[in-house]
N, C-alpha and C positions, 0 to 999 in steps of 0.2 A: 718310547712314546710314539704312538701311531700318528701319522700325518698323511693327508692326501699327498700322493706323489705330485711332483711339479706339474706333470701333464695329466693328472688324474681327471680333473674336470673337463679338460680338452678332450680326452679319449671318451669320456662318458657322453658328452654332447655329440661328438662326432659319430659314435656308434648309434645313438638314438636317431640322429639326423639321417643317417644313411638308411636305417631300417624303416623309419616311418614317414620320411619325406622323400618322394620320388625326385625332387628337384635338387639333386646334388650338383656341384659346380659344373660338371660335364654336361648333364642334361639341362640344367638351367640355361646354358648357353644356347640351346636349341630354341628357347622361347624368346630370344632377343631378335628384334627386327633390325636387320642390317641390309644395306645394298650389296648383295653378294652376286657376283657374276655367275651366269648359268653354268659355265664349265668348271667353276670352283666348287659348287654345291655337292656334286657326287663325291668328291674327295673328302669334304667335311663330313658327309654322312657316313662314308666307309670308315673314316678315322674314329668317329664316335662309336660306331659299332664295335670296333676293336677295343676302345676304351672300356665299354661295358663288359667285355670279356677279358679284361686285364691283359690284352695283347698290346703292350705299350710300344715296342719297337715298330710293329706294323702301323699303329696309329700315328706315330711320329713321321713315318715315311709318307703317309697320305697327307698329313698337314704340311710337310715340307713341299710336296708337289703343289698344294694349294697356295703356298706363299710364292712359289716360283711363278705360278700363273698370274697371281694378283698380289704384288708386294704391298698394296695399300689396304688389304683386308685385315682389319683388327682381329676378327674372330679366329682367323687361322693362327695368328701369333698367340692369342689367349689359349687356344687348345693345345698348342705346342708347349706353352708354359705349364699347363695343367698336367700334361703327360709326363714331362720331365719332373714336375713336382711329385707326382705319384711314384716315380722311380727313385726319388731321393736325390736327384741331381739338382740341388737347390740353386746353385749359381747360374746354371743354364736356364732354369725355370724363371729366375728373377729377370734375366735379360729379355725373355720373351714376354713376360707379364708387363715389363716396363715399355716394351715396344708397342704392345696392344694399347696401353694407357696413353702413350704418346699420340696414337692415332685416334683414340676415343677417350679423352681425359675425364669425361663425366659418367662413364659406365661404372655403376656401383659394384657390379659383379667382378669386373676386372680388378678394381681397387681392393675389394675385401679379400680376394685371393692372394694378392701381394701382401696385404696386412697379415694374413694367416702365416705366410711364409716367414715374415719378419718375427712373428711370435715364436715359431718353431726354432728359430736360431737365437732366441732369447733377447732379441733387440726390441724390448718392450716399449721404449719411447717411440721408435719409428712405427711399430705396429699400431700403437694408440693413435699416432698422427694420421696414418693412412686409413684406419677405421673411421676416424672422425671425418675425413674427406669423403669416404664412401657413403657414410650416413647423410652427409650434406647433398650427395648426388642422387640418392634414392633409398628405398627401403632395403635394409640388409637382413641377412638370414639369421636364424636363432644361434647357430654355431658361432657366427661372427660377433653377435652381441655378447655371448659368453666369454669369448676370447678377448674381446675389447675390455670387458670388465676385469678379466684377469691381468691384462697388460697394465691397466691403471693401478690395480691393487699392488702388483709387484714393484711399482714405482713409488708406493706410499701415497698415491693419490686416492685416498679412501673415499672421500666424498663423491668424486667423479665415478669411482668404481661402483659405489652403491647405486648411483643413478642408472648406470648401464645394466646392472643386474635387476633393477626394478623394471626396466623396459623389457628385459627377457622374461621376467616373471609375469608381466601383464600381457605379453604377446603370445606366449607359448603355453597351452593348457596341459601339456604332458606333465603328470605328477612328478616324475623323477627329475625332469629339467627344472620344474618349479622349486623342488626341494634343494637342488644344487644352487639355484639363484638365491634362495633364502639363506643357505649356509654361508655363502660368500658375503652377503649383506651383514649377517650376524657377526662374522669374524672381523669385518671392516669396522663395525661399530665398537667391538671390543678393543681393537687397535686404537681407536680414537677416544677411548674411555667413556663411551656412551653405553653403559651397562643396561640402562632401562630399555633402550631400543633393542639391544641384543637379546635381552630377556623376552621381550614381546615376540620377536621372531622365533626364538627357540621354543617358547610355549606353543606356538602354532605347529611347529614341527613335532613336538611331543604328542600332540593330539592326532597326528596322522599315523595310521596303523602301519603303513608300509615304508616309512622313512628308512633310507639306506643305513645300515649299521655303521659304516665308516663315517658318515656324516654325524651321527649321534655320538660316536666315540670321540671323534676329533673335536666336536664342540665341547664335550665333557672335559677334554684336556685343556682347551682354551679357558674354560671357566675355572678350572682348578688353578691355572696359572694366574688368573685374575682374582683368585681367592674367593670366588663366589661358590661356596660349598653347597648351598641348598639346591640350586638349579643343576649343579654338576651331579649331585646325588640323584636327582630325578632322571637325568639322562642315563646314568649307569644302571639305575634300577630298571629302566625300560629295557636296556640291553640285557640285563641279567635274566629277563624273562624269555630270552631267545637262547635255546640250548647251545647253539654254535658260538655264541658270544659270551656265555656265562663265565668261563675261566678268566678272561681279561677283565670283564666288568667286576667280578668278585674282588680281584686284587685292588682295583681302584676304590671300590666301596669300603674295603678294609682301611685303606689310607684315610678316606674321608671320616669314617667312624672314629679313628684314632684322634683326628683333629677335633671332632665333636666332643670327645671326652675331656679334652683340654678346656673347651668352652664351658662344659658343665662345672668344672672346678673354678673357673674364673668369674662366672656370672654372679654368684652371691656376693662377691667382693665389691660389685658396683654400688651396693647400697650401704656400705660401711665407710666411714672416714669423712674427711673434709673435702673442700673443693679441689685442693691440690691432688689428693688421693684419687678423687673421681676422674680428674683429667688424665692422670697417669693410667688408670684402668681403661678409659676410653681409647687412649693412644695404643695401649697393648692390644685391645680388641680390634683395632683397625686392620690387623693381620687376617681377620676371619670375616667373611661375608656370610652371615648366618641369620635366618629369620628370627631366631630366639633373641639374638643380640639386638636386632632391629627393634623388636617389640619392647625389650627391657629399656633400651635407650629412649624410646618414645614416651615411656612413662615418666621420664625426667625432662621432657622438652620444655616445660614451663619453669625450669630452674631459675632462681634469681641470679645465677652467674651467667654473664654474657659469653665467656669462653666456653662454658659447658653447652649452652644452647647452640653456639656455632659448631662445636665439635660433633654434636649429635646430628645436626643437619648435614655436615660434611660426610659423616659416615653413611647416611642414607643415600646421598648422591653418589658417593664413590662406588657403591655396590648396586645401584640402580633399583632400590626397593620402591615399589609403587605406593608411597605414603604421602603424596603431595597434599592430600586433604588435611593431614595432621600438621603440615608445615605452613600452609597458606596464611595462617593468622600472623606468622612472623614476618610477613612482608611489611608490616607496620611497626616492627620492633624499633625501639628508640636508638639502638646501637647500629651504626653503619655496617660493620662487618657481619653482624648477625643478619641484617636485611639482605646484604650482598649474598650470603650463603643461601638464604631462602630463595632469592631470585635465581641463582644458579641452579638450584635443585629443580625448579619449575622449567627452566630452560632445557635441562637435560632429561626431563621427564618423558619425552617422546609422546606427549599428549597435547592436543589442540584445545583442551577444555579450560584453559586459564587465560584466554586472550584478554578478557576484561580486566582481570587482576594485573596482568603484565602491562597492559596499556597505562595503568596508573603509574607504573614505574618510570614513564617518560617525564614525570614531574618530580621525581626523587632528587634531593639535593646532591646525591653521590653520583659522580659521572659514571663509574663502573656499573652501577645499577641501571642507569639510563641506557648504557650500551647493551646490557643483557636484555632489557625490554625491547630495544630496537631489533636485535637479532631474532628474538622470539616472534615478534610481529612479522618479520620477513618470512619466517617459516610457516606461520599459521594465520596471519592477519588477512583481512578482506579489504575490498575497495573502501568500505566505510572508515577504515583506519588510516587511509592516505592523508586526510586533513590533519590528523594528529601528528603524523610523521612530518608533514610539510611545515607545521608550526615548530616542531622540534628542530627541523633543519635551519629555520631562520633565526633561532635563538642563539645569541652569541656564546652562551655557556656551553653549547654543544659543538663548538668549533673542532674539538678533538675527535668527534665521532661522525663527522659529516659523510665520510666515505661509507660507513656502516648504514647510515640513514638512507643514503641514495640507493645502496644495494638492496635494502629491505623494500623500498618503494618499487624498485625494478622487479623484484621477485613477485610482489603482489600483482603488479600489472601483467606480468607474464602468465601467472596462474589465471587471471581473469580472461586474458586473451585465449588461453588454451580452452577454457570452459566455453567461450563463445564459439571457437572453432569446432569443438565437439558437438555443439548443438546444431550448427548450421552447415558444417562442411559436408559436401556430397562427393563421394569418390568418383573420379572420372571413369569413363568406359575403358576397359582394358585395351591395350594395343593389340594389333593383329599378332597372332602367335605363330606365324609362318614367315620364313625368309622371303624377301623379294628376289625372284630369280633373275630379273632383268631390269636395269634402270629405266628402260623405255616404258615398262608397266606404270611406273609412277608418273611419267610424262603424259601418257594417255589418260590416266585418271584425272589429272588436273585440267587437261583439255576438255574432257567431258563435263567437269564441274563448271568451267568457264562458259561452254556452250549453253548449258542449262540456265546459268545465271543470265546470259544474254537473251535467251528466249523469254524468260520470265520478265525481264526488263522491257522487252519489246511489247509483250502482252499488256503490261501495265501502262505503257505509253499510249497504246491504241485505245485502251479502255478509258483512261482519265483525260487524255489531251484531245485526241481526234474526235471522241464522242462528245 
């Protein structure tokens, strides 16, 4: 079974980042404004020139001289850390990164390079913690967003991982990086049993002509493991159209076709026998996520048997079929566990189109249903739903889900604030992109500002008071 190598996505993003973005960590350091002594700057410049030409020992020598001249210069320690990092001497690199951060604790660039080092030694927990700290200090680079998402994924923090990859997808327009971000989101959704969300992302990848073959193949394998045969077949059929991928894709298509033959033999039995027989057949078909099974079961959705109705809904939810329109009427079913299954299906539908229907679930007598309605509103609700949630919070019957209600209200408010920030936030002017060669330059600048302010004040005094 083919899988992305442990560092596959890391290498992919790193390669693209260095090819298309001139601001690699070494050159990005040149854009940071620090108070650098005049006699330190030449050594930093020569050291960076050596870095660009991969002459790391010479670069290290220049940076060590810079440290000797000014032991309080964080930039010198960072460049030393970066040079040792590139040489693979990670323990030494860590020491210098940490010294740079000790001197400049809020520099995002310093923090994210230390986080990358932690990722490379597979310390995913520490990598994620430092990436979070770097993100809180400033904007971080695309490579760091990708590795942050991977670090979270490797810890099983799939929800947080999806958020990181969403940021990467939204911030970087490069098609290959976007495809990688979508891949990891889809896999994380599969791990959490959110097949509908995984399907939606994968369908988008299928419609892209140049999606990497490894991404398509690996997603196909994940969907086979999840027994979603239809979408796995679509992935391998796309691969089969590429001559270099045809042999592997053909083998997997043969496996899928063999399973589909079993389905062909089992489907007619759905419509024979009593309730017990039907439930047995549905249970057997739970091993296969196939569109034909989905359609056949939906034809029985109005069965008089509550266990049958529930089993049909659970099947559609398990494999993420987009059939919510057929199930929404069962939100009003007389049987609690059938309604619960219907609400769960809409919750996992990866669609914001059912807010009004789910809002009605806040009044359902069954606590689990009210909880699902609350979670859905947290995902897709708007400010107009806050009064409904506030009323639910104050109701004694909801004492068991107060935490979920508060969390849903907080999510809605956060989304609202982000929308406001998007409308009204104006980016500040960029900082100067050159180093200050002498601390006295800054002093002279502020003296000039003070003198100008004093002159303006005196002019206003003469104009308004003495006249």
